PDB file of the backbone (N, CA, C, O) and the ligand in Angstrom, with CONECT records:
HET     CU  A 101       1
ATOM      1  N   MET A   1      79.854  93.865 123.492  1.00  0.00           N
ATOM      2  CA  MET A   1      80.537  93.761 122.246  1.00  0.00           C
ATOM      3  C   MET A   1      79.984  92.681 121.363  1.00  0.00           C
ATOM      4  O   MET A   1      79.660  91.577 121.800  1.00  0.00           O
ATOM      5  N   GLU A   2      79.890  93.031 120.129  1.00  0.00           N
ATOM      6  CA  GLU A   2      79.268  92.078 119.165  1.00  0.00           C
ATOM      7  C   GLU A   2      80.352  91.468 118.278  1.00  0.00           C
ATOM      8  O   GLU A   2      81.183  92.180 117.714  1.00  0.00           O
ATOM      9  N   VAL A   3      80.332  90.188 118.168  1.00  0.00           N
ATOM     10  CA  VAL A   3      81.373  89.544 117.326  1.00  0.00           C
ATOM     11  C   VAL A   3      80.757  89.158 115.972  1.00  0.00           C
ATOM     12  O   VAL A   3      79.710  88.516 115.893  1.00  0.00           O
ATOM     13  N   ASN A   4      81.453  89.578 114.928  1.00  0.00           N
ATOM     14  CA  ASN A   4      80.894  89.314 113.598  1.00  0.00           C
ATOM     15  C   ASN A   4      81.401  88.013 113.014  1.00  0.00           C
ATOM     16  O   ASN A   4      82.561  87.903 112.615  1.00  0.00           O
ATOM     17  N   ASN A   5      80.524  87.036 112.968  1.00  0.00           N
ATOM     18  CA  ASN A   5      80.994  85.664 112.516  1.00  0.00           C
ATOM     19  C   ASN A   5      80.708  85.452 111.063  1.00  0.00           C
ATOM     20  O   ASN A   5      80.948  84.347 110.576  1.00  0.00           O
ATOM     21  N   VAL A   6      80.232  86.384 110.351  1.00  0.00           N
ATOM     22  CA  VAL A   6      79.833  86.175 108.971  1.00  0.00           C
ATOM     23  C   VAL A   6      81.003  86.528 108.014  1.00  0.00           C
ATOM     24  O   VAL A   6      80.936  86.254 106.816  1.00  0.00           O
ATOM     25  N   SER A   7      82.105  87.160 108.587  1.00  0.00           N
ATOM     26  CA  SER A   7      83.133  87.642 107.710  1.00  0.00           C
ATOM     27  C   SER A   7      83.738  86.588 106.748  1.00  0.00           C
ATOM     28  O   SER A   7      83.935  86.864 105.564  1.00  0.00           O
ATOM     29  N   ASP A   8      84.027  85.380 107.274  1.00  0.00           N
ATOM     30  CA  ASP A   8      84.613  84.388 106.471  1.00  0.00           C
ATOM     31  C   ASP A   8      83.676  83.977 105.320  1.00  0.00           C
ATOM     32  O   ASP A   8      84.108  83.812 104.179  1.00  0.00           O
ATOM     33  N   THR A   9      82.399  83.818 105.648  1.00  0.00           N
ATOM     34  CA  THR A   9      81.427  83.394 104.671  1.00  0.00           C
ATOM     35  C   THR A   9      81.276  84.525 103.590  1.00  0.00           C
ATOM     36  O   THR A   9      81.169  84.281 102.388  1.00  0.00           O
ATOM     37  N   ARG A  10      81.278  85.752 104.122  1.00  0.00           N
ATOM     38  CA  ARG A  10      81.127  86.907 103.228  1.00  0.00           C
ATOM     39  C   ARG A  10      82.361  87.014 102.314  1.00  0.00           C
ATOM     40  O   ARG A  10      82.226  87.293 101.122  1.00  0.00           O
ATOM     41  N   LEU A  11      83.563  86.794 102.873  1.00  0.00           N
ATOM     42  CA  LEU A  11      84.755  86.849 102.048  1.00  0.00           C
ATOM     43  C   LEU A  11      84.734  85.760 100.986  1.00  0.00           C
ATOM     44  O   LEU A  11      85.131  85.980  99.842  1.00  0.00           O
ATOM     45  N   ALA A  12      84.256  84.563 101.390  1.00  0.00           N
ATOM     46  CA  ALA A  12      84.178  83.440 100.409  1.00  0.00           C
ATOM     47  C   ALA A  12      83.180  83.840  99.338  1.00  0.00           C
ATOM     48  O   ALA A  12      83.398  83.528  98.167  1.00  0.00           O
ATOM     49  N   ALA A  13      82.067  84.533  99.696  1.00  0.00           N
ATOM     50  CA  ALA A  13      81.078  84.954  98.715  1.00  0.00           C
ATOM     51  C   ALA A  13      81.668  85.921  97.731  1.00  0.00           C
ATOM     52  O   ALA A  13      81.410  85.844  96.530  1.00  0.00           O
ATOM     53  N   ILE A  14      82.489  86.864  98.260  1.00  0.00           N
ATOM     54  CA  ILE A  14      83.140  87.827  97.368  1.00  0.00           C
ATOM     55  C   ILE A  14      84.056  87.131  96.393  1.00  0.00           C
ATOM     56  O   ILE A  14      84.101  87.484  95.215  1.00  0.00           O
ATOM     57  N   LYS A  15      84.791  86.139  96.876  1.00  0.00           N
ATOM     58  CA  LYS A  15      85.688  85.388  96.014  1.00  0.00           C
ATOM     59  C   LYS A  15      84.910  84.591  94.984  1.00  0.00           C
ATOM     60  O   LYS A  15      85.328  84.512  93.829  1.00  0.00           O
ATOM     61  N   THR A  16      83.826  84.020  95.359  1.00  0.00           N
ATOM     62  CA  THR A  16      82.984  83.290  94.395  1.00  0.00           C
ATOM     63  C   THR A  16      82.423  84.198  93.336  1.00  0.00           C
ATOM     64  O   THR A  16      82.383  83.854  92.154  1.00  0.00           O
ATOM     65  N   GLU A  17      81.993  85.357  93.766  1.00  0.00           N
ATOM     66  CA  GLU A  17      81.463  86.371  92.840  1.00  0.00           C
ATOM     67  C   GLU A  17      82.560  86.849  91.836  1.00  0.00           C
ATOM     68  O   GLU A  17      82.297  87.160  90.674  1.00  0.00           O
ATOM     69  N   SER A  18      83.787  86.880  92.371  1.00  0.00           N
ATOM     70  CA  SER A  18      84.890  87.327  91.538  1.00  0.00           C
ATOM     71  C   SER A  18      85.328  86.255  90.550  1.00  0.00           C
ATOM     72  O   SER A  18      86.105  86.541  89.640  1.00  0.00           O
ATOM     73  N   GLY A  19      84.874  85.100  90.702  1.00  0.00           N
ATOM     74  CA  GLY A  19      85.227  83.994  89.801  1.00  0.00           C
ATOM     75  C   GLY A  19      86.484  83.308  90.122  1.00  0.00           C
ATOM     76  O   GLY A  19      87.063  82.658  89.252  1.00  0.00           O
ATOM     77  N   VAL A  20      86.975  83.416  91.397  1.00  0.00           N
ATOM     78  CA  VAL A  20      88.154  82.725  91.814  1.00  0.00           C
ATOM     79  C   VAL A  20      87.797  81.312  92.168  1.00  0.00           C
ATOM     80  O   VAL A  20      86.993  81.076  93.070  1.00  0.00           O
ATOM     81  N   PRO A  21      88.414  80.318  91.434  1.00  0.00           N
ATOM     82  CA  PRO A  21      88.129  78.948  91.724  1.00  0.00           C
ATOM     83  C   PRO A  21      88.536  78.609  93.199  1.00  0.00           C
ATOM     84  O   PRO A  21      89.531  79.123  93.709  1.00  0.00           O
ATOM     85  N   ALA A  22      87.750  77.743  93.849  1.00  0.00           N
ATOM     86  CA  ALA A  22      87.994  77.431  95.278  1.00  0.00           C
ATOM     87  C   ALA A  22      89.416  76.983  95.509  1.00  0.00           C
ATOM     88  O   ALA A  22      90.013  77.362  96.516  1.00  0.00           O
ATOM     89  N   ASP A  23      89.990  76.184  94.609  1.00  0.00           N
ATOM     90  CA  ASP A  23      91.312  75.688  94.870  1.00  0.00           C
ATOM     91  C   ASP A  23      92.461  76.680  94.613  1.00  0.00           C
ATOM     92  O   ASP A  23      93.635  76.387  94.835  1.00  0.00           O
ATOM     93  N   LEU A  24      92.046  77.898  94.119  1.00  0.00           N
ATOM     94  CA  LEU A  24      93.051  78.964  93.887  1.00  0.00           C
ATOM     95  C   LEU A  24      92.931  80.093  94.856  1.00  0.00           C
ATOM     96  O   LEU A  24      93.584  81.123  94.688  1.00  0.00           O
ATOM     97  N   GLU A  25      92.093  79.931  95.895  1.00  0.00           N
ATOM     98  CA  GLU A  25      91.815  81.043  96.833  1.00  0.00           C
ATOM     99  C   GLU A  25      93.070  81.227  97.681  1.00  0.00           C
ATOM    100  O   GLU A  25      93.811  80.302  98.013  1.00  0.00           O
ATOM    101  N   SER A  26      93.241  82.541  98.008  1.00  0.00           N
ATOM    102  CA  SER A  26      94.316  82.927  98.843  1.00  0.00           C
ATOM    103  C   SER A  26      93.785  83.914  99.866  1.00  0.00           C
ATOM    104  O   SER A  26      92.596  83.919 100.185  1.00  0.00           O
ATOM    105  N   CYS A  27      94.692  84.763 100.384  1.00  0.00           N
ATOM    106  CA  CYS A  27      94.310  85.606 101.528  1.00  0.00           C
ATOM    107  C   CYS A  27      93.675  86.918 101.093  1.00  0.00           C
ATOM    108  O   CYS A  27      92.905  87.491 101.865  1.00  0.00           O
ATOM    109  N   HIS A  28      93.953  87.414  99.918  1.00  0.00           N
ATOM    110  CA  HIS A  28      93.287  88.655  99.527  1.00  0.00           C
ATOM    111  C   HIS A  28      92.982  88.668  98.036  1.00  0.00           C
ATOM    112  O   HIS A  28      93.696  88.066  97.234  1.00  0.00           O
ATOM    113  N   THR A  29      91.928  89.354  97.687  1.00  0.00           N
ATOM    114  CA  THR A  29      91.475  89.467  96.327  1.00  0.00           C
ATOM    115  C   THR A  29      91.541  90.916  95.917  1.00  0.00           C
ATOM    116  O   THR A  29      91.026  91.778  96.629  1.00  0.00           O
ATOM    117  N   ALA A  30      92.179  91.220  94.753  1.00  0.00           N
ATOM    118  CA  ALA A  30      92.165  92.559  94.232  1.00  0.00           C
ATOM    119  C   ALA A  30      91.603  92.572  92.796  1.00  0.00           C
ATOM    120  O   ALA A  30      91.601  91.567  92.085  1.00  0.00           O
ATOM    121  N   LYS A  31      91.149  93.712  92.434  1.00  0.00           N
ATOM    122  CA  LYS A  31      90.648  93.899  91.062  1.00  0.00           C
ATOM    123  C   LYS A  31      91.603  94.965  90.379  1.00  0.00           C
ATOM    124  O   LYS A  31      91.749  96.096  90.842  1.00  0.00           O
ATOM    125  N   VAL A  32      92.222  94.519  89.271  1.00  0.00           N
ATOM    126  CA  VAL A  32      93.123  95.407  88.618  1.00  0.00           C
ATOM    127  C   VAL A  32      92.793  95.404  87.138  1.00  0.00           C
ATOM    128  O   VAL A  32      92.858  94.364  86.482  1.00  0.00           O
ATOM    129  N   GLY A  33      92.429  96.598  86.599  1.00  0.00           N
ATOM    130  CA  GLY A  33      92.119  96.688  85.190  1.00  0.00           C
ATOM    131  C   GLY A  33      91.072  95.701  84.672  1.00  0.00           C
ATOM    132  O   GLY A  33      91.154  95.227  83.538  1.00  0.00           O
ATOM    133  N   GLY A  34      90.087  95.400  85.520  1.00  0.00           N
ATOM    134  CA  GLY A  34      89.090  94.539  85.083  1.00  0.00           C
ATOM    135  C   GLY A  34      89.418  93.009  85.349  1.00  0.00           C
ATOM    136  O   GLY A  34      88.582  92.134  85.122  1.00  0.00           O
ATOM    137  N   TYR A  35      90.608  92.756  85.814  1.00  0.00           N
ATOM    138  CA  TYR A  35      91.018  91.378  86.173  1.00  0.00           C
ATOM    139  C   TYR A  35      91.027  91.223  87.660  1.00  0.00           C
ATOM    140  O   TYR A  35      91.135  92.179  88.428  1.00  0.00           O
ATOM    141  N   VAL A  36      90.905  89.936  88.041  1.00  0.00           N
ATOM    142  CA  VAL A  36      90.965  89.594  89.434  1.00  0.00           C
ATOM    143  C   VAL A  36      92.391  89.093  89.703  1.00  0.00           C
ATOM    144  O   VAL A  36      92.927  88.254  88.980  1.00  0.00           O
ATOM    145  N   VAL A  37      92.976  89.639  90.763  1.00  0.00           N
ATOM    146  CA  VAL A  37      94.335  89.205  91.219  1.00  0.00           C
ATOM    147  C   VAL A  37      94.178  88.639  92.641  1.00  0.00           C
ATOM    148  O   VAL A  37      93.827  89.360  93.576  1.00  0.00           O
ATOM    149  N   GLU A  38      94.443  87.354  92.776  1.00  0.00           N
ATOM    150  CA  GLU A  38      94.227  86.662  94.012  1.00  0.00           C
ATOM    151  C   GLU A  38      95.563  86.269  94.698  1.00  0.00           C
ATOM    152  O   GLU A  38      96.395  85.585  94.102  1.00  0.00           O
ATOM    153  N   GLY A  39      95.732  86.676  95.846  1.00  0.00           N
ATOM    154  CA  GLY A  39      96.924  86.287  96.572  1.00  0.00           C
ATOM    155  C   GLY A  39      98.144  87.055  96.200  1.00  0.00           C
ATOM    156  O   GLY A  39      98.066  88.133  95.610  1.00  0.00           O
ATOM    157  N   HIS A  40      99.315  86.479  96.557  1.00  0.00           N
ATOM    158  CA  HIS A  40     100.625  87.143  96.412  1.00  0.00           C
ATOM    159  C   HIS A  40     101.175  86.972  95.008  1.00  0.00           C
ATOM    160  O   HIS A  40     102.126  86.222  94.787  1.00  0.00           O
ATOM    161  N   VAL A  41     100.571  87.671  94.068  1.00  0.00           N
ATOM    162  CA  VAL A  41     101.002  87.619  92.664  1.00  0.00           C
ATOM    163  C   VAL A  41     102.065  88.666  92.410  1.00  0.00           C
ATOM    164  O   VAL A  41     101.857  89.834  92.740  1.00  0.00           O
ATOM    165  N   PRO A  42     103.245  88.277  91.809  1.00  0.00           N
ATOM    166  CA  PRO A  42     104.265  89.255  91.558  1.00  0.00           C
ATOM    167  C   PRO A  42     103.834  90.382  90.592  1.00  0.00           C
ATOM    168  O   PRO A  42     103.052  90.135  89.674  1.00  0.00           O
ATOM    169  N   ALA A  43     104.323  91.576  90.786  1.00  0.00           N
ATOM    170  CA  ALA A  43     103.915  92.697  89.977  1.00  0.00           C
ATOM    171  C   ALA A  43     104.215  92.447  88.489  1.00  0.00           C
ATOM    172  O   ALA A  43     103.444  92.891  87.638  1.00  0.00           O
ATOM    173  N   GLU A  44     105.304  91.753  88.154  1.00  0.00           N
ATOM    174  CA  GLU A  44     105.624  91.514  86.770  1.00  0.00           C
ATOM    175  C   GLU A  44     104.553  90.742  86.010  1.00  0.00           C
ATOM    176  O   GLU A  44     104.328  90.975  84.822  1.00  0.00           O
ATOM    177  N   ASP A  45     103.892  89.813  86.716  1.00  0.00           N
ATOM    178  CA  ASP A  45     102.814  89.032  86.164  1.00  0.00           C
ATOM    179  C   ASP A  45     101.560  89.898  85.945  1.00  0.00           C
ATOM    180  O   ASP A  45     100.841  89.738  84.959  1.00  0.00           O
ATOM    181  N   ILE A  46     101.333  90.778  86.852  1.00  0.00           N
ATOM    182  CA  ILE A  46     100.133  91.665  86.748  1.00  0.00           C
ATOM    183  C   ILE A  46     100.376  92.611  85.541  1.00  0.00           C
ATOM    184  O   ILE A  46      99.490  92.846  84.719  1.00  0.00           O
ATOM    185  N   GLN A  47     101.610  93.134  85.477  1.00  0.00           N
ATOM    186  CA  GLN A  47     101.899  94.060  84.350  1.00  0.00           C
ATOM    187  C   GLN A  47     101.837  93.344  83.026  1.00  0.00           C
ATOM    188  O   GLN A  47     101.356  93.931  82.056  1.00  0.00           O
ATOM    189  N   ARG A  48     102.303  92.084  82.920  1.00  0.00           N
ATOM    190  CA  ARG A  48     102.205  91.339  81.692  1.00  0.00           C
ATOM    191  C   ARG A  48     100.744  91.077  81.309  1.00  0.00           C
ATOM    192  O   ARG A  48     100.373  91.167  80.138  1.00  0.00           O
ATOM    193  N   MET A  49      99.923  90.753  82.311  1.00  0.00           N
ATOM    194  CA  MET A  49      98.510  90.531  82.054  1.00  0.00           C
ATOM    195  C   MET A  49      97.835  91.779  81.528  1.00  0.00           C
ATOM    196  O   MET A  49      97.064  91.728  80.569  1.00  0.00           O
ATOM    197  N   LEU A  50      98.137  92.914  82.173  1.00  0.00           N
ATOM    198  CA  LEU A  50      97.489  94.167  81.733  1.00  0.00           C
ATOM    199  C   LEU A  50      97.983  94.602  80.353  1.00  0.00           C
ATOM    200  O   LEU A  50      97.282  95.315  79.635  1.00  0.00           O
ATOM    201  N   LYS A  51      99.155  94.182  79.996  1.00  0.00           N
ATOM    202  CA  LYS A  51      99.703  94.521  78.668  1.00  0.00           C
ATOM    203  C   LYS A  51      99.161  93.619  77.580  1.00  0.00           C
ATOM    204  O   LYS A  51      98.774  94.070  76.501  1.00  0.00           O
ATOM    205  N   GLU A  52      99.143  92.298  77.900  1.00  0.00           N
ATOM    206  CA  GLU A  52      98.717  91.306  76.875  1.00  0.00           C
ATOM    207  C   GLU A  52      97.227  91.133  76.817  1.00  0.00           C
ATOM    208  O   GLU A  52      96.711  90.620  75.825  1.00  0.00           O
ATOM    209  N   LYS A  53      96.502  91.549  77.861  1.00  0.00           N
ATOM    210  CA  LYS A  53      95.031  91.454  77.977  1.00  0.00           C
ATOM    211  C   LYS A  53      94.496  90.068  77.533  1.00  0.00           C
ATOM    212  O   LYS A  53      93.693  89.980  76.604  1.00  0.00           O
ATOM    213  N   PRO A  54      94.940  89.017  78.192  1.00  0.00           N
ATOM    214  CA  PRO A  54      94.444  87.647  77.821  1.00  0.00           C
ATOM    215  C   PRO A  54      92.980  87.509  78.155  1.00  0.00           C
ATOM    216  O   PRO A  54      92.456  88.285  78.954  1.00  0.00           O
ATOM    217  N   ALA A  55      92.274  86.497  77.537  1.00  0.00           N
ATOM    218  CA  ALA A  55      90.889  86.309  77.807  1.00  0.00           C
ATOM    219  C   ALA A  55      90.664  85.380  78.986  1.00  0.00           C
ATOM    220  O   ALA A  55      90.179  84.255  78.866  1.00  0.00           O
ATOM    221  N   ILE A  56      91.047  85.922  80.125  1.00  0.00           N
ATOM    222  CA  ILE A  56      90.887  85.190  81.392  1.00  0.00           C
ATOM    223  C   ILE A  56      90.199  86.083  82.416  1.00  0.00           C
ATOM    224  O   ILE A  56      90.049  87.290  82.227  1.00  0.00           O
ATOM    225  N   VAL A  57      89.788  85.447  83.505  1.00  0.00           N
ATOM    226  CA  VAL A  57      89.136  86.198  84.582  1.00  0.00           C
ATOM    227  C   VAL A  57      90.212  86.863  85.436  1.00  0.00           C
ATOM    228  O   VAL A  57      90.064  87.998  85.890  1.00  0.00           O
ATOM    229  N   GLY A  58      91.283  86.130  85.635  1.00  0.00           N
ATOM    230  CA  GLY A  58      92.333  86.670  86.489  1.00  0.00           C
ATOM    231  C   GLY A  58      93.441  85.647  86.710  1.00  0.00           C
ATOM    232  O   GLY A  58      93.493  84.585  86.091  1.00  0.00           O
ATOM    233  N   ILE A  59      94.355  86.044  87.663  1.00  0.00           N
ATOM    234  CA  ILE A  59      95.485  85.158  87.989  1.00  0.00           C
ATOM    235  C   ILE A  59      95.539  85.085  89.485  1.00  0.00           C
ATOM    236  O   ILE A  59      95.072  85.961  90.213  1.00  0.00           O
ATOM    237  N   SER A  60      96.171  83.928  89.932  1.00  0.00           N
ATOM    238  CA  SER A  60      96.195  83.672  91.382  1.00  0.00           C
ATOM    239  C   SER A  60      97.466  82.946  91.749  1.00  0.00           C
ATOM    240  O   SER A  60      97.994  82.127  90.997  1.00  0.00           O
ATOM    241  N   VAL A  61      97.931  83.273  92.922  1.00  0.00           N
ATOM    242  CA  VAL A  61      98.945  82.390  93.629  1.00  0.00           C
ATOM    243  C   VAL A  61      98.166  81.787  94.790  1.00  0.00           C
ATOM    244  O   VAL A  61      97.777  82.486  95.726  1.00  0.00           O
ATOM    245  N   ALA A  62      97.950  80.507  94.715  1.00  0.00           N
ATOM    246  CA  ALA A  62      97.147  79.801  95.762  1.00  0.00           C
ATOM    247  C   ALA A  62      97.965  79.716  97.030  1.00  0.00           C
ATOM    248  O   ALA A  62      99.178  79.510  96.992  1.00  0.00           O
ATOM    249  N   GLY A  63      97.296  79.877  98.146  1.00  0.00           N
ATOM    250  CA  GLY A  63      97.979  79.817  99.432  1.00  0.00           C
ATOM    251  C   GLY A  63      98.830  80.991  99.653  1.00  0.00           C
ATOM    252  O   GLY A  63      98.578  82.057  99.092  1.00  0.00           O
ATOM    253  N   MET A  64      99.868  80.838 100.478  1.00  0.00           N
ATOM    254  CA  MET A  64     100.780  81.968 100.848  1.00  0.00           C
ATOM    255  C   MET A  64     102.155  81.434 100.758  1.00  0.00           C
ATOM    256  O   MET A  64     102.778  81.224 101.800  1.00  0.00           O
ATOM    257  N   PRO A  65     102.712  81.184  99.537  1.00  0.00           N
ATOM    258  CA  PRO A  65     104.061  80.611  99.478  1.00  0.00           C
ATOM    259  C   PRO A  65     105.089  81.539 100.008  1.00  0.00           C
ATOM    260  O   PRO A  65     105.066  82.745  99.766  1.00  0.00           O
ATOM    261  N   SER A  66     106.017  80.942 100.757  1.00  0.00           N
ATOM    262  CA  SER A  66     107.181  81.735 101.228  1.00  0.00           C
ATOM    263  C   SER A  66     108.029  82.195 100.100  1.00  0.00           C
ATOM    264  O   SER A  66     108.353  81.404  99.214  1.00  0.00           O
ATOM    265  N   GLY A  67     108.395  83.409 100.091  1.00  0.00           N
ATOM    266  CA  GLY A  67     109.250  83.955  99.031  1.00  0.00           C
ATOM    267  C   GLY A  67     108.451  84.712  97.969  1.00  0.00           C
ATOM    268  O   GLY A  67     109.054  85.359  97.113  1.00  0.00           O
ATOM    269  N   SER A  68     107.143  84.656  97.991  1.00  0.00           N
ATOM    270  CA  SER A  68     106.366  85.430  97.087  1.00  0.00           C
ATOM    271  C   SER A  68     106.262  86.875  97.592  1.00  0.00           C
ATOM    272  O   SER A  68     106.580  87.122  98.755  1.00  0.00           O
ATOM    273  N   PRO A  69     105.831  87.841  96.766  1.00  0.00           N
ATOM    274  CA  PRO A  69     105.849  89.241  97.148  1.00  0.00           C
ATOM    275  C   PRO A  69     105.021  89.430  98.458  1.00  0.00           C
ATOM    276  O   PRO A  69     103.851  89.053  98.517  1.00  0.00           O
ATOM    277  N   GLY A  70     105.637  90.006  99.471  1.00  0.00           N
ATOM    278  CA  GLY A  70     104.984  90.203 100.755  1.00  0.00           C
ATOM    279  C   GLY A  70     105.228  89.020 101.700  1.00  0.00           C
ATOM    280  O   GLY A  70     104.854  89.060 102.872  1.00  0.00           O
ATOM    281  N   MET A  71     105.829  88.024 101.196  1.00  0.00           N
ATOM    282  CA  MET A  71     106.076  86.857 102.038  1.00  0.00           C
ATOM    283  C   MET A  71     107.583  86.576 102.028  1.00  0.00           C
ATOM    284  O   MET A  71     108.005  85.431 102.197  1.00  0.00           O
ATOM    285  N   GLU A  72     108.377  87.603 101.833  1.00  0.00           N
ATOM    286  CA  GLU A  72     109.783  87.425 101.882  1.00  0.00           C
ATOM    287  C   GLU A  72     110.307  87.161 103.293  1.00  0.00           C
ATOM    288  O   GLU A  72     109.589  87.409 104.262  1.00  0.00           O
ATOM    289  N   GLY A  73     111.546  86.663 103.438  1.00  0.00           N
ATOM    290  CA  GLY A  73     112.068  86.495 104.761  1.00  0.00           C
ATOM    291  C   GLY A  73     112.346  85.075 105.106  1.00  0.00           C
ATOM    292  O   GLY A  73     113.279  84.780 105.854  1.00  0.00           O
ATOM    293  N   GLY A  74     111.544  84.176 104.567  1.00  0.00           N
ATOM    294  CA  GLY A  74     111.735  82.794 104.825  1.00  0.00           C
ATOM    295  C   GLY A  74     112.466  82.095 103.669  1.00  0.00           C
ATOM    296  O   GLY A  74     112.893  82.758 102.724  1.00  0.00           O
ATOM    297  N   ALA A  75     112.606  80.844 103.729  1.00  0.00           N
ATOM    298  CA  ALA A  75     113.170  80.070 102.631  1.00  0.00           C
ATOM    299  C   ALA A  75     112.284  80.238 101.412  1.00  0.00           C
ATOM    300  O   ALA A  75     111.060  80.185 101.538  1.00  0.00           O
ATOM    301  N   LYS A  76     112.852  80.435 100.259  1.00  0.00           N
ATOM    302  CA  LYS A  76     112.049  80.632  99.048  1.00  0.00           C
ATOM    303  C   LYS A  76     111.468  79.253  98.584  1.00  0.00           C
ATOM    304  O   LYS A  76     112.164  78.255  98.399  1.00  0.00           O
ATOM    305  N   GLN A  77     110.127  79.312  98.421  1.00  0.00           N
ATOM    306  CA  GLN A  77     109.401  78.138  98.031  1.00  0.00           C
ATOM    307  C   GLN A  77     108.950  78.295  96.638  1.00  0.00           C
ATOM    308  O   GLN A  77     108.339  79.323  96.348  1.00  0.00           O
ATOM    309  N   PRO A  78     109.184  77.371  95.712  1.00  0.00           N
ATOM    310  CA  PRO A  78     108.698  77.559  94.339  1.00  0.00           C
ATOM    311  C   PRO A  78     107.178  77.643  94.309  1.00  0.00           C
ATOM    312  O   PRO A  78     106.489  76.908  95.016  1.00  0.00           O
ATOM    313  N   TYR A  79     106.679  78.522  93.506  1.00  0.00           N
ATOM    314  CA  TYR A  79     105.244  78.657  93.375  1.00  0.00           C
ATOM    315  C   TYR A  79     104.802  78.936  91.951  1.00  0.00           C
ATOM    316  O   TYR A  79     105.630  79.307  91.119  1.00  0.00           O
ATOM    317  N   THR A  80     103.600  78.778  91.663  1.00  0.00           N
ATOM    318  CA  THR A  80     103.020  78.904  90.323  1.00  0.00           C
ATOM    319  C   THR A  80     101.976  79.999  90.343  1.00  0.00           C
ATOM    320  O   THR A  80     101.150  80.067  91.253  1.00  0.00           O
ATOM    321  N   VAL A  81     102.016  80.855  89.340  1.00  0.00           N
ATOM    322  CA  VAL A  81     100.912  81.780  89.083  1.00  0.00           C
ATOM    323  C   VAL A  81      99.923  81.099  88.099  1.00  0.00           C
ATOM    324  O   VAL A  81     100.322  80.719  86.998  1.00  0.00           O
ATOM    325  N   THR A  82      98.757  80.957  88.456  1.00  0.00           N
ATOM    326  CA  THR A  82      97.739  80.247  87.651  1.00  0.00           C
ATOM    327  C   THR A  82      96.705  81.206  87.077  1.00  0.00           C
ATOM    328  O   THR A  82      96.141  82.026  87.801  1.00  0.00           O
ATOM    329  N   ALA A  83      96.456  81.099  85.757  1.00  0.00           N
ATOM    330  CA  ALA A  83      95.396  81.920  85.151  1.00  0.00           C
ATOM    331  C   ALA A  83      94.189  81.116  85.166  1.00  0.00           C
ATOM    332  O   ALA A  83      94.253  79.898  84.999  1.00  0.00           O
ATOM    333  N   PHE A  84      93.009  81.772  85.370  1.00  0.00           N
ATOM    334  CA  PHE A  84      91.696  81.063  85.380  1.00  0.00           C
ATOM    335  C   PHE A  84      90.775  81.822  84.516  1.00  0.00           C
ATOM    336  O   PHE A  84      90.722  83.052  84.527  1.00  0.00           O
ATOM    337  N   ALA A  85      90.015  81.031  83.733  1.00  0.00           N
ATOM    338  CA  ALA A  85      89.118  81.595  82.764  1.00  0.00           C
ATOM    339  C   ALA A  85      87.617  81.428  83.248  1.00  0.00           C
ATOM    340  O   ALA A  85      87.312  80.722  84.209  1.00  0.00           O
ATOM    341  N   LYS A  86      86.781  82.093  82.545  1.00  0.00           N
ATOM    342  CA  LYS A  86      85.329  82.110  82.890  1.00  0.00           C
ATOM    343  C   LYS A  86      84.725  80.697  82.908  1.00  0.00           C
ATOM    344  O   LYS A  86      83.857  80.402  83.729  1.00  0.00           O
ATOM    345  N   ASP A  87      85.192  79.820  81.992  1.00  0.00           N
ATOM    346  CA  ASP A  87      84.682  78.492  81.925  1.00  0.00           C
ATOM    347  C   ASP A  87      85.294  77.498  82.939  1.00  0.00           C
ATOM    348  O   ASP A  87      85.008  76.301  82.943  1.00  0.00           O
ATOM    349  N   GLY A  88      86.162  78.087  83.804  1.00  0.00           N
ATOM    350  CA  GLY A  88      86.742  77.272  84.852  1.00  0.00           C
ATOM    351  C   GLY A  88      88.113  76.681  84.472  1.00  0.00           C
ATOM    352  O   GLY A  88      88.775  76.027  85.277  1.00  0.00           O
ATOM    353  N   LYS A  89      88.506  76.934  83.232  1.00  0.00           N
ATOM    354  CA  LYS A  89      89.800  76.391  82.793  1.00  0.00           C
ATOM    355  C   LYS A  89      90.966  77.105  83.493  1.00  0.00           C
ATOM    356  O   LYS A  89      90.986  78.330  83.620  1.00  0.00           O
ATOM    357  N   GLN A  90      91.906  76.318  83.929  1.00  0.00           N
ATOM    358  CA  GLN A  90      93.095  76.829  84.607  1.00  0.00           C
ATOM    359  C   GLN A  90      94.373  76.556  83.840  1.00  0.00           C
ATOM    360  O   GLN A  90      94.610  75.424  83.419  1.00  0.00           O
ATOM    361  N   THR A  91      95.195  77.565  83.651  1.00  0.00           N
ATOM    362  CA  THR A  91      96.479  77.346  82.986  1.00  0.00           C
ATOM    363  C   THR A  91      97.598  77.911  83.795  1.00  0.00           C
ATOM    364  O   THR A  91      97.391  78.806  84.614  1.00  0.00           O
ATOM    365  N   VAL A  92      98.793  77.398  83.580  1.00  0.00           N
ATOM    366  CA  VAL A  92      99.958  77.956  84.243  1.00  0.00           C
ATOM    367  C   VAL A  92     100.331  79.289  83.563  1.00  0.00           C
ATOM    368  O   VAL A  92     100.620  79.345  82.368  1.00  0.00           O
ATOM    369  N   TYR A  93     100.311  80.316  84.352  1.00  0.00           N
ATOM    370  CA  TYR A  93     100.655  81.632  83.810  1.00  0.00           C
ATOM    371  C   TYR A  93     102.181  81.927  83.932  1.00  0.00           C
ATOM    372  O   TYR A  93     102.780  82.469  83.003  1.00  0.00           O
ATOM    373  N   SER A  94     102.787  81.573  85.059  1.00  0.00           N
ATOM    374  CA  SER A  94     104.192  81.693  85.231  1.00  0.00           C
ATOM    375  C   SER A  94     104.617  80.850  86.414  1.00  0.00           C
ATOM    376  O   SER A  94     103.819  80.480  87.275  1.00  0.00           O
ATOM    377  N   LYS A  95     105.921  80.559  86.419  1.00  0.00           N
ATOM    378  CA  LYS A  95     106.514  79.854  87.618  1.00  0.00           C
ATOM    379  C   LYS A  95     107.572  80.664  88.201  1.00  0.00           C
ATOM    380  O   LYS A  95     108.335  81.287  87.463  1.00  0.00           O
ATOM    381  N   HIS A  96     107.681  80.707  89.509  1.00  0.00           N
ATOM    382  CA  HIS A  96     108.694  81.449  90.209  1.00  0.00           C
ATOM    383  C   HIS A  96     109.476  80.608  91.164  1.00  0.00           C
ATOM    384  O   HIS A  96     110.378  81.111  91.834  1.00  0.00           O
TER     385      HIS A  96
HETATM  386 CU    CU A 101      98.860  86.338 102.137  1.00  0.00          CU2+
END
């Protein structure tokens, strides 16, 4: 049996190519309508982004906060959706 040890490095490379800043990385990266969606981002934020079409690369919920979509069941932890731009600028997109 062969163990593939490159997966983490490869995943990091995919994230870098996607333009996700290192401090905003989470467990999964999706592409929606030309935008990058990183981590457990609520659907309402994705819908707002697709509607308003801001000049950003994408949005992210860093880490895996308890209470975010797909992370229900534990105590709700406040978290921030952060927008990131091509020049590396980060802004608060929404708070939950
Ligand atoms: Cu996760």
